[in-house]
Residue frames relative to the residue before (quaternion, step in Angstrom):
aa qw qx qy qz dx dy dz
M 1.0000 0.0000 0.0000 0.0000 0.00 0.00 0.00
R 0.0963 -0.7934 0.6007 0.0204 3.56 -1.04 0.86
P 0.0997 -0.8582 0.5001 0.0588 3.60 0.46 1.16
V 0.6217 0.5442 -0.3610 0.4325 3.61 1.00 -0.71
A 0.6650 0.4826 -0.2977 0.4861 3.57 0.94 -0.88
A 0.6329 0.5355 -0.3346 0.4481 3.57 1.02 -0.76
I 0.6202 0.5369 -0.3480 0.4539 3.61 1.00 -0.76
R 0.6391 0.5162 -0.3307 0.4645 3.60 0.97 -0.82
C 0.6549 0.5139 -0.3132 0.4570 3.58 1.00 -0.81
F 0.6513 0.4972 -0.3195 0.4759 3.59 0.98 -0.80
N 0.6235 0.5342 -0.3425 0.4567 3.61 1.02 -0.72
E 0.6756 0.4867 -0.2872 0.4735 3.56 0.92 -0.92
A 0.6301 0.5330 -0.3339 0.4554 3.58 1.01 -0.78
E 0.6625 0.4970 -0.3149 0.4635 3.58 0.94 -0.84
R 0.6419 0.5130 -0.3261 0.4674 3.59 1.01 -0.77
S 0.6868 0.4832 -0.2705 0.4708 3.57 1.16 -0.61
G 0.6707 -0.5498 0.2897 0.4049 3.56 1.25 0.14
Y 0.4511 0.6762 -0.4703 0.3438 3.60 1.19 0.13
D 0.7118 -0.4732 0.3161 0.4117 3.55 -1.27 0.55
P 0.3819 -0.7588 0.4726 0.2347 3.62 -0.51 1.11
D 0.6168 0.5386 -0.3591 0.4478 3.60 1.07 -0.62
G 0.6492 0.5075 -0.3154 0.4707 3.58 1.00 -0.80
C 0.6489 0.5020 -0.3145 0.4775 3.58 1.03 -0.76
S 0.6319 0.5163 -0.3320 0.4732 3.57 1.02 -0.76
A 0.6447 0.5218 -0.3221 0.4564 3.58 0.97 -0.84
G 0.6494 0.5098 -0.3158 0.4676 3.58 1.02 -0.76
R 0.6581 0.4845 -0.3095 0.4862 3.56 0.97 -0.84
W 0.5779 0.5931 -0.3696 0.4216 3.60 1.06 -0.74
I 0.6708 0.4898 -0.2975 0.4708 3.58 0.85 -0.96
C 0.6520 0.5174 -0.3196 0.4527 3.58 0.93 -0.86
H 0.6549 0.5030 -0.3174 0.4662 3.59 0.93 -0.84
M 0.6562 0.5043 -0.3205 0.4609 3.59 0.94 -0.83
L 0.6266 0.5336 -0.3372 0.4570 3.60 0.99 -0.76
R 0.7117 0.4411 -0.2413 0.4905 3.58 1.08 -0.72
G 0.4958 -0.6669 0.4274 0.3560 3.59 1.25 -0.13
Q 0.5068 0.6269 -0.4263 0.4103 3.58 1.25 0.33
Y 0.0749 -0.8730 0.4812 0.0281 3.52 0.62 1.20
E 0.6364 0.5321 -0.3518 0.4337 3.62 0.92 -0.77
S 0.6214 0.5216 -0.3427 0.4737 3.60 1.07 -0.66
A 0.6224 0.5308 -0.3347 0.4678 3.57 1.09 -0.70
W 0.6641 0.4938 -0.3190 0.4621 3.61 0.93 -0.83
Q 0.6019 0.5473 -0.3602 0.4566 3.58 1.09 -0.56
E 0.6235 0.5067 -0.3375 0.4905 3.58 1.09 -0.66
S 0.6236 0.5272 -0.3371 0.4686 3.60 1.03 -0.74
D 0.6327 0.5315 -0.3234 0.4611 3.57 1.03 -0.82
R 0.6553 0.5149 -0.3170 0.4527 3.59 0.95 -0.83
I 0.6336 0.5195 -0.3303 0.4686 3.57 1.00 -0.82
A 0.6623 0.5053 -0.3064 0.4605 3.58 0.91 -0.91
A 0.6671 0.5166 -0.3061 0.4410 3.59 0.94 -0.85
R 0.6521 0.5150 -0.3230 0.4529 3.59 1.12 -0.55
G 0.4936 -0.7448 0.3681 0.2570 3.58 1.30 0.03
R 0.6268 0.4761 -0.3805 0.4854 3.59 1.12 0.51
P 0.0431 -0.8588 0.5101 0.0214 3.60 0.52 1.14
D 0.5626 -0.5565 0.4957 0.3578 3.50 -1.28 0.53
P 0.4939 -0.6845 0.4382 0.3092 3.65 -0.82 0.87
N 0.6740 0.4624 -0.2989 0.4925 3.60 1.24 -0.29
R 0.5630 0.5527 -0.4110 0.4568 3.59 1.20 0.41
F 0.0855 -0.8462 0.5258 -0.0102 3.56 -0.69 1.11
W 0.5223 0.6634 -0.4207 0.3318 3.60 1.14 -0.45
D 0.3499 -0.7659 0.5076 0.1823 3.59 -0.84 0.99
G 0.5821 -0.6210 0.3572 0.3846 3.58 1.27 0.08
N 0.6205 0.5533 -0.3351 0.4434 3.58 1.28 -0.17
P 0.6183 -0.5505 0.3962 0.3971 3.62 -1.18 0.44
V 0.5019 -0.6602 0.4782 0.2890 3.56 -1.25 0.49
D 0.4357 0.7439 -0.4378 0.2552 3.60 1.23 -0.32
G 0.8673 0.1074 -0.1055 0.4745 3.53 -0.91 1.04
R 0.6149 0.5548 -0.3465 0.4404 3.58 1.23 0.12
S 0.4407 -0.6358 0.5545 0.3069 3.54 -1.32 0.31
V 0.1356 -0.8493 0.5102 0.0038 3.54 -0.21 1.37
L 0.1458 -0.7565 0.6336 0.0710 3.53 -1.05 0.93
I 0.1721 -0.7588 0.6224 0.0843 3.58 -0.70 1.13
R 0.1529 -0.7844 0.5972 0.0684 3.56 -0.66 1.13
C 0.1968 -0.7837 0.5829 0.0848 3.58 -0.88 0.98
L 0.0717 0.8487 -0.5100 0.1202 3.56 0.01 1.34
H 0.6202 0.5116 -0.3539 0.4778 3.59 1.25 0.09
G 0.7854 -0.3196 0.2246 0.4801 3.60 -1.12 -0.56
L 0.6602 -0.5025 0.3737 0.4148 3.55 -1.27 0.32
G 0.6331 0.5397 -0.3256 0.4493 3.58 1.03 -0.77
D 0.6146 0.5405 -0.3435 0.4606 3.58 1.06 -0.74
T 0.6548 0.5067 -0.3151 0.4639 3.57 0.91 -0.90
L 0.6893 0.4893 -0.2940 0.4461 3.58 0.82 -0.97
Q 0.6618 0.5041 -0.3189 0.4541 3.60 1.02 -0.68
F 0.8104 0.3341 -0.1506 0.4570 3.58 0.76 -1.02
V 0.4990 0.6331 -0.4492 0.3854 3.61 1.20 -0.04
R 0.4292 0.6937 -0.4517 0.3613 3.59 1.31 -0.04
Y 0.6348 0.5463 -0.3296 0.4357 3.58 1.17 -0.54
A 0.4452 0.7179 -0.4501 0.2897 3.61 1.22 -0.24
S 0.6742 0.4988 -0.3122 0.4464 3.58 0.89 -0.87
L 0.6324 0.5261 -0.3358 0.4588 3.60 1.08 -0.67
I 0.6584 0.4892 -0.3051 0.4838 3.57 1.01 -0.80
R 0.6538 0.5494 -0.3216 0.4090 3.55 0.91 -0.92
R 0.6208 0.5497 -0.3446 0.4400 3.61 1.10 -0.60
R 0.7705 0.3784 -0.1690 0.4844 3.57 1.08 -0.72
A 0.6847 0.4988 -0.2856 0.4482 3.58 1.10 -0.63
R 0.5933 -0.5378 0.4522 0.3928 3.54 -1.31 0.26
S 0.7704 -0.1366 0.1052 0.6138 3.57 1.02 -0.83
L 0.2283 -0.7700 0.5836 0.1195 3.55 -1.27 0.44
I 0.0727 -0.7615 0.6440 0.0062 3.51 -0.96 1.03
I 0.1322 -0.7596 0.6300 0.0928 3.57 -1.04 0.78
E 0.1446 -0.7491 0.6420 0.0763 3.54 -0.87 1.03
S 0.0651 -0.8527 0.5182 -0.0150 3.57 -0.04 1.32
Q 0.6115 -0.4711 0.4586 0.4403 3.51 -1.34 0.04
P 0.6485 -0.5596 0.3348 0.3926 3.63 -1.00 0.71
P 0.6817 0.4978 -0.3387 0.4156 3.69 0.77 -0.80
L 0.7185 0.4667 -0.2518 0.4501 3.60 1.11 -0.61
K 0.4521 0.7269 -0.4489 0.2563 3.60 1.19 -0.29
A 0.6888 0.4849 -0.2989 0.4485 3.62 0.76 -0.98
L 0.6377 0.5324 -0.3257 0.4514 3.59 0.99 -0.81
L 0.7077 0.4544 -0.2704 0.4685 3.59 0.83 -0.97
E 0.5942 0.5410 -0.3668 0.4688 3.59 1.12 -0.54
Q 0.6548 0.5116 -0.3082 0.4632 3.58 0.95 -0.90
A 0.6703 0.5199 -0.3004 0.4361 3.59 1.02 -0.80
R 0.2352 -0.8233 0.4893 0.1658 3.61 1.26 -0.36
I 0.3396 0.7603 -0.4829 0.2710 3.55 0.87 0.96
A 0.7523 0.2724 -0.1741 0.5741 3.60 1.29 -0.04
D 0.5886 -0.5667 0.4351 0.3783 3.54 -1.26 0.31
H 0.7811 0.0357 -0.0104 0.6233 3.56 1.16 -0.67
V 0.0878 -0.7461 0.6555 0.0765 3.55 -1.16 0.70
I 0.0121 0.7793 -0.6251 0.0431 3.54 -0.76 1.09
T 0.2754 -0.7337 0.5790 0.2249 3.56 -1.27 -0.02
W 0.7656 -0.3967 0.2412 0.4453 3.53 -1.33 0.24
G 0.8108 0.2811 -0.2165 0.4655 3.56 -0.97 0.88
E 0.6041 0.5584 -0.3673 0.4340 3.60 1.22 -0.21
V 0.6357 -0.5361 0.3944 0.3911 3.55 -1.25 0.48
E 0.3129 -0.7658 0.5381 0.1615 3.55 -0.86 1.00
P 0.4210 -0.6548 0.5575 0.2885 3.61 -0.94 0.81
F 0.6858 -0.4699 0.3411 0.4388 3.58 -1.24 0.30
W 0.0979 0.7596 -0.6408 0.0524 3.55 -1.09 0.80
D 0.1508 -0.7901 0.5839 0.1096 3.57 -1.21 0.48
Q 0.7417 0.1886 -0.2231 0.6037 3.55 1.27 0.49
Q 0.0731 -0.7940 0.6026 0.0322 3.57 -0.93 0.90
I 0.0688 -0.7745 0.6287 -0.0115 3.52 -1.15 0.80
E 0.3427 -0.6953 0.5804 0.2495 3.60 -0.98 0.76
V 0.6197 -0.6305 0.3121 0.3479 3.56 -0.88 0.98
V 0.6850 0.4777 -0.3141 0.4516 3.64 0.97 -0.68
E 0.5551 0.5910 -0.3971 0.4300 3.60 1.28 -0.06
L 0.5222 0.7066 -0.3961 0.2666 3.57 1.14 -0.56
P 0.6317 0.5122 -0.3757 0.4443 3.67 0.86 -0.65
R 0.6622 0.4834 -0.3145 0.4785 3.60 1.03 -0.69
V 0.5866 0.5775 -0.3699 0.4308 3.58 1.03 -0.74
F 0.7564 0.3544 -0.1815 0.5190 3.57 0.99 -0.91
R 0.3641 -0.7550 0.4732 0.2711 3.57 1.35 0.12
T 0.0703 0.8621 -0.4959 0.0769 3.54 0.99 0.95
T 0.0973 -0.7407 0.6610 0.0710 3.52 -1.17 0.76
L 0.7099 -0.4217 0.3177 0.4661 3.57 -1.26 0.08
N 0.7076 0.4731 -0.2638 0.4538 3.58 1.00 -0.78
S 0.7517 0.3847 -0.2168 0.4899 3.60 1.18 -0.37
I 0.3183 0.7364 -0.5302 0.2743 3.60 1.20 0.30
P 0.3688 -0.7134 0.5392 0.2538 3.64 -0.81 0.88
D 0.0075 0.8690 -0.4897 0.0702 3.55 0.23 1.35
F 0.3432 0.7313 -0.5156 0.2854 3.58 1.18 0.45
V 0.0407 0.7767 -0.6269 0.0461 3.58 -0.92 0.91
P 0.5604 -0.1991 -0.8018 -0.0582 1.44 -2.15 1.26
Y 0.2157 -0.7470 0.6052 0.1706 3.54 -1.17 0.56
L 0.6766 0.3180 -0.2942 0.5954 3.55 1.36 0.21
N 0.0358 -0.8002 0.5982 -0.0228 3.57 -0.39 1.23
V 0.0084 0.7963 -0.6034 0.0410 3.57 -0.80 1.02
P 0.6213 -0.5371 0.3939 0.4128 3.60 -1.14 0.44
S 0.3651 -0.7284 0.5382 0.2157 3.58 -0.99 0.84
I 0.0160 -0.7838 0.6199 -0.0333 3.54 -0.70 1.15
Q 0.3725 -0.7373 0.5197 0.2182 3.58 -0.77 1.02
S 0.1156 -0.8356 0.5359 0.0333 3.55 0.10 1.31
I 0.7082 0.3780 -0.2344 0.5484 3.57 1.25 -0.43
S 0.4963 -0.6809 0.4481 0.2989 3.57 -0.80 0.97
R 0.5462 -0.6298 0.4518 0.3176 3.55 -1.12 0.71
H 0.2819 -0.7175 0.6109 0.1802 3.52 -1.19 0.72
D 0.6361 -0.4806 0.3904 0.4605 3.56 -1.22 -0.12
E 0.7598 -0.3939 0.2464 0.4547 3.59 -1.26 0.01
A 0.6980 0.4460 -0.2675 0.4923 3.58 1.15 -0.52
R 0.2208 0.8143 -0.5155 0.1498 3.58 1.11 0.56
P 0.4873 -0.6526 0.4866 0.3160 3.60 -1.09 0.61
L 0.6346 -0.4890 0.4242 0.4222 3.52 -1.32 0.20
R 0.2861 -0.7689 0.5512 0.1521 3.59 -0.90 0.96
V 0.0214 -0.8200 0.5687 -0.0610 3.55 -0.49 1.27
G 0.2974 -0.7451 0.5742 0.1633 3.56 -0.78 1.07
L 0.1602 -0.8087 0.5648 0.0370 3.55 -1.13 0.67
V 0.0843 0.7424 -0.6608 0.0709 3.55 -0.99 0.99
W 0.0874 -0.8534 0.5139 -0.0035 3.58 -0.49 1.18
A 0.7642 0.3151 -0.1881 0.5304 3.62 1.16 -0.21
S 0.2772 -0.7369 0.5945 0.1632 3.55 -1.01 0.87
G 0.6829 -0.4668 0.3488 0.4406 3.58 -1.27 -0.14
N 0.7212 -0.4551 0.3208 0.4121 3.54 -1.34 -0.10
Y 0.4566 0.7146 -0.4423 0.2920 3.58 1.23 -0.30
N 0.7923 -0.0625 0.0720 0.6027 3.60 0.97 -0.83
S 0.2475 -0.8137 0.5112 0.1240 3.57 -0.09 1.30
A 0.5490 0.6220 -0.3996 0.3898 3.61 1.18 -0.39
R 0.5910 0.5748 -0.3700 0.4283 3.59 1.21 -0.32
S 0.6618 0.5349 -0.3047 0.4278 3.60 1.13 -0.56
I 0.1862 -0.7546 0.6193 0.1112 3.53 -1.24 0.58
P 0.4909 -0.6531 0.4714 0.3320 3.62 -0.85 0.84
L 0.5397 -0.6561 0.4176 0.3222 3.57 -0.84 0.97
K 0.6144 0.5718 -0.3590 0.4084 3.59 1.02 -0.73
Q 0.6261 0.5388 -0.3481 0.4433 3.60 1.14 -0.48
L 0.6665 0.4734 -0.2989 0.4923 3.57 1.26 -0.25
A 0.4174 0.7669 -0.4307 0.2285 3.57 1.28 -0.22
S 0.6028 0.5787 -0.3708 0.4052 3.60 1.05 -0.64
L 0.6070 0.5782 -0.3516 0.4167 3.58 1.14 -0.55
F 0.6283 0.6063 -0.3342 0.3549 3.56 1.08 -0.73
D 0.6835 0.4709 -0.2842 0.4799 3.58 1.26 -0.30
I 0.4130 0.6897 -0.4941 0.3311 3.60 1.22 0.18
P 0.4832 -0.6954 0.4409 0.2975 3.62 -0.75 0.96
D 0.8596 0.2055 -0.1403 0.4462 3.53 -1.30 0.56
I 0.6242 0.4657 -0.3734 0.5041 3.57 1.12 0.67
R 0.1040 -0.7720 0.6257 0.0417 3.54 -0.97 0.92
F 0.2591 -0.7968 0.5346 0.1104 3.57 -0.76 1.08
Y 0.1102 -0.7729 0.6243 0.0280 3.53 -1.13 0.86
S 0.2962 -0.7896 0.5156 0.1513 3.56 -0.63 1.10
L 0.1145 -0.7597 0.6382 0.0482 3.51 -1.06 0.96
Q 0.3705 0.7677 -0.4480 0.2694 3.55 1.31 0.36
A 0.3528 -0.7308 0.5506 0.1956 3.55 -0.99 0.92
A 0.6288 -0.4963 0.4298 0.4166 3.56 -1.34 0.13
P 0.5931 -0.1098 -0.7854 -0.1390 1.57 -2.34 0.89
E 0.5348 0.6591 -0.4020 0.3435 3.61 1.22 -0.38
R 0.4654 0.6868 -0.4401 0.3435 3.58 1.21 -0.25
S 0.6165 0.5704 -0.3446 0.4193 3.57 1.09 -0.68
D 0.5235 0.6408 -0.4126 0.3809 3.61 1.22 -0.34
L 0.5799 0.6327 -0.3578 0.3680 3.58 1.19 -0.49
Q 0.4856 0.7021 -0.4329 0.2896 3.60 1.14 -0.50
V 0.6604 0.5203 -0.3103 0.4437 3.58 0.97 -0.83
W 0.7861 0.2883 -0.1314 0.5307 3.57 1.08 -0.76
S 0.1992 0.8250 -0.5094 0.1425 3.58 1.10 0.60
G 0.6750 0.4805 -0.2998 0.4729 3.59 1.14 -0.51
K 0.6911 0.4707 -0.2612 0.4823 3.57 1.28 -0.30
V 0.7857 0.2162 -0.0794 0.5742 3.57 1.11 -0.76
C 0.2913 -0.7559 0.5647 0.1578 3.56 -0.83 1.01
D 0.3044 -0.7693 0.5394 0.1568 3.57 -0.67 1.11
I 0.0162 0.8077 -0.5878 0.0432 3.60 -0.56 1.16
Y 0.2736 0.8026 -0.5016 0.1713 3.59 1.17 0.37
N 0.6018 0.5704 -0.3705 0.4187 3.62 1.00 -0.68
A 0.6790 0.4612 -0.2778 0.4991 3.56 1.16 -0.62
A 0.7398 0.3381 -0.2000 0.5463 3.59 1.28 -0.07
S 0.2522 0.8281 -0.4677 0.1783 3.56 1.07 0.77
C 0.7465 0.1798 -0.1814 0.6144 3.61 1.27 0.01
P 0.6811 -0.5194 0.3055 0.4159 3.61 -1.13 0.47
L 0.6364 0.5170 -0.3556 0.4487 3.63 0.96 -0.67
D 0.6628 0.4767 -0.3065 0.4894 3.60 0.95 -0.80
A 0.6205 0.5354 -0.3418 0.4598 3.57 1.06 -0.72
A 0.6281 0.5309 -0.3290 0.4641 3.57 1.04 -0.76
N 0.6520 0.5055 -0.3122 0.4711 3.57 0.98 -0.80
A 0.6398 0.5089 -0.3237 0.4764 3.57 1.04 -0.72
L 0.6418 0.5315 -0.3253 0.4470 3.59 0.96 -0.84
A 0.6226 0.5664 -0.3412 0.4185 3.56 1.06 -0.71
S 0.7181 0.4230 -0.2544 0.4906 3.59 1.17 -0.42
L 0.6047 0.5370 -0.3592 0.4659 3.59 1.31 0.15
D 0.4772 -0.6686 0.4924 0.2878 3.56 -1.21 0.50
L 0.7942 0.0041 0.0629 0.6044 3.58 1.13 -0.69
L 0.1879 -0.7397 0.6300 0.1439 3.55 -1.21 0.60
L 0.1299 -0.7498 0.6467 0.0527 3.53 -0.98 0.99
T 0.1605 0.8254 -0.5085 0.1856 3.58 -0.36 1.22
V 0.4416 -0.6075 0.5716 0.3304 3.51 -1.32 0.32
D 0.7060 -0.4543 0.3288 0.4325 3.58 -1.33 -0.02
T 0.2823 0.7413 -0.5465 0.2685 3.56 -0.05 1.35
M 0.7265 -0.3809 0.3369 0.4621 3.53 -1.36 -0.07
M 0.6234 0.5691 -0.3442 0.4111 3.60 1.03 -0.76
A 0.5997 0.5484 -0.3686 0.4514 3.61 1.05 -0.61
H 0.6803 0.4801 -0.2836 0.4757 3.57 0.93 -0.89
L 0.6331 0.5355 -0.3351 0.4474 3.58 0.99 -0.79
A 0.6652 0.4899 -0.3013 0.4761 3.58 0.89 -0.92
G 0.6600 0.5087 -0.3111 0.4569 3.59 0.95 -0.84
A 0.6599 0.5132 -0.3038 0.4569 3.57 0.99 -0.85
M 0.6871 0.4628 -0.2652 0.4932 3.57 1.17 -0.62
G 0.4561 -0.6927 0.4442 0.3388 3.58 1.26 -0.16
R 0.4198 0.6983 -0.4752 0.3321 3.58 1.17 0.56
P 0.5536 -0.5861 0.4553 0.3777 3.63 -1.07 0.56
V 0.0960 0.7983 -0.5838 0.1131 3.58 -0.76 1.04
W 0.1622 -0.7482 0.6381 0.0818 3.53 -1.04 0.94
T 0.1394 -0.8163 0.5597 0.0302 3.56 -0.63 1.17
L 0.2583 -0.7678 0.5756 0.1110 3.54 -0.81 1.11
L 0.1069 -0.8468 0.5211 -0.0053 3.56 -0.55 1.19
P 0.4521 -0.6450 0.5347 0.3061 3.59 -1.12 0.64
F 0.6914 -0.4811 0.3310 0.4253 3.58 -1.24 0.34
A 0.7530 0.2800 -0.1603 0.5735 3.60 0.86 -0.99
C 0.0195 0.8490 -0.5254 0.0526 3.54 0.40 1.25
D 0.6693 -0.4867 0.3806 0.4126 3.54 -1.34 0.21
W 0.6551 -0.5548 0.3496 0.3753 3.58 -1.18 0.64
R 0.6200 0.5937 -0.3551 0.3702 3.60 1.02 -0.72
W 0.6751 0.4736 -0.2974 0.4812 3.61 1.18 -0.44
M 0.3717 -0.7560 0.4622 0.2769 3.57 1.35 -0.05
A 0.5196 -0.6373 0.4736 0.3157 3.58 -1.23 -0.34
A 0.8818 0.1299 -0.1002 0.4422 3.53 -1.16 0.82
R 0.5523 0.6001 -0.4161 0.4021 3.62 1.16 0.27
A 0.3293 -0.7277 0.5680 0.1985 3.55 -1.20 0.63
D 0.7126 0.3305 -0.2373 0.5716 3.55 1.33 0.08
S 0.3262 -0.7198 0.5679 0.2303 3.57 -1.30 0.11
P 0.3939 -0.7206 0.5101 0.2556 3.62 -0.72 0.96
W 0.6107 0.5546 -0.3501 0.4437 3.59 1.25 -0.27
Y 0.8013 0.1848 -0.0579 0.5661 3.58 1.09 -0.71
P 0.2996 -0.8024 0.4864 0.1725 3.63 -0.16 1.22
T 0.7192 0.4401 -0.2645 0.4681 3.65 1.08 -0.55
M 0.5908 0.5937 -0.3518 0.4179 3.58 1.26 0.22
R 0.1392 -0.7344 0.6557 0.1066 3.52 -1.24 0.70
L 0.2638 -0.7701 0.5655 0.1324 3.57 -1.09 0.76
F 0.1004 -0.7636 0.6370 0.0330 3.54 -1.01 0.96
R 0.1204 -0.8608 0.4944 -0.0073 3.55 -0.31 1.30
Q 0.4976 -0.5996 0.5317 0.3318 3.53 -1.22 0.56
P 0.3871 -0.7225 0.5119 0.2572 3.64 -0.87 0.81
R 0.7692 0.0308 -0.0207 0.6379 3.57 1.30 -0.34
P 0.6873 -0.5047 0.3039 0.4249 3.62 -1.11 0.48
G 0.8435 0.1962 -0.1658 0.4717 3.56 -0.93 0.96
A 0.5632 0.6374 -0.3761 0.3675 3.61 1.25 -0.17
W 0.0169 0.8248 -0.5623 0.0572 3.57 0.36 1.24
A 0.5528 0.6452 -0.4025 0.3409 3.61 1.09 -0.61
S 0.6867 0.4657 -0.2966 0.4729 3.60 0.89 -0.85
V 0.5927 0.5528 -0.3621 0.4604 3.59 1.12 -0.62
V 0.6742 0.4879 -0.2913 0.4718 3.57 0.88 -0.98
A 0.6276 0.5378 -0.3401 0.4486 3.59 0.99 -0.77
N 0.6612 0.4953 -0.3056 0.4735 3.59 0.98 -0.81
V 0.6443 0.5073 -0.3171 0.4765 3.57 0.99 -0.84
D 0.6241 0.5436 -0.3316 0.4529 3.58 0.97 -0.86
Q 0.6641 0.5096 -0.3011 0.4567 3.58 0.89 -0.95
E 0.7041 0.4660 -0.2735 0.4608 3.57 0.88 -0.93
L 0.6350 0.5197 -0.3330 0.4645 3.59 1.03 -0.70
R 0.6341 0.5214 -0.3349 0.4625 3.59 1.03 -0.72
K 0.6054 0.5328 -0.3567 0.4715 3.59 1.10 -0.62
V 0.6574 0.5029 -0.3050 0.4710 3.56 0.95 -0.91
S 0.6430 0.5290 -0.3151 0.4553 3.57 1.00 -0.85
T 0.6426 0.5244 -0.3174 0.4597 3.58 1.02 -0.82
V 0.6387 0.5134 -0.3172 0.4774 3.57 0.99 -0.86
Q 0.6261 0.5463 -0.3336 0.4452 3.56 1.00 -0.83
R 0.6748 0.4898 -0.3013 0.4626 3.58 0.90 -0.88
V 0.6453 0.5206 -0.3270 0.4534 3.59 0.98 -0.82
V 0.6484 0.5171 -0.3184 0.4591 3.57 0.94 -0.87
R 0.6845 0.4876 -0.2961 0.4540 3.58 0.90 -0.88
A 0.6544 0.5323 -0.3191 0.4320 3.56 1.12 -0.66
K 0.5910 0.5908 -0.3779 0.3985 3.61 1.17 -0.39
């Protein structure tokens, strides 16, 4: 990725008469990849000033203080899980807070008790006098790298031992998700490319992968324990994560869920990753318990797996030393 060069191209395109909102949106992504969030908000301001707002933008530009705020969640589940961290900041200043979540997330957010009311699409809305779409929240707070609300966990759920207890010499329990949705197939990694990990000593793998890729497990049924039935909704998935030592996942909702819960999570990223993961970092300022493993070039999962293999073997070695004491 070359965000600096891309910004120059968007500038030249705008000077040449191309849609200024589209050019601003392109620069916005480049600024976010570089961690220059204030520059991104300035692009958002320019788009708003030109008077063609995104239909999924609801914030009226006024402070939330003393108002009854409704957060609408109209993007992906991962977006909601990442940005609902701002709920506690709003709740301190607002008269009341309502979250209108996607149906699968309603039970999880209710359990977390981060709002006065949690509803889902189509349900009766309590009184509100300000609405904000969840992905607008970083701009509402004019977030910078230094002011990201990175406290975790900000989603607390009851811990249920979904995996049976082993004896005292139990192996490290590692959750596994290797395929994302259809939105971007480049995020997914073929399960067979992860097979070398299954022979690392003192590690037991548990699959949280949904269908249709779940069927890929048949070949490795003796190496990976399928617990997807126990994680068929985000609340159940959260309970399953609470009983794992580590989650190894591609860029999916599960990465955000583990990060929001403060669980150790290693996220495998394609070369052209989403703006939220920034560029060239091995960590995420949004999730203190997350490590990032990036493709060095498009499609190069082999080097990612090699790095994960090396790091997992280090963890396995530490596990054996601790048990031997």
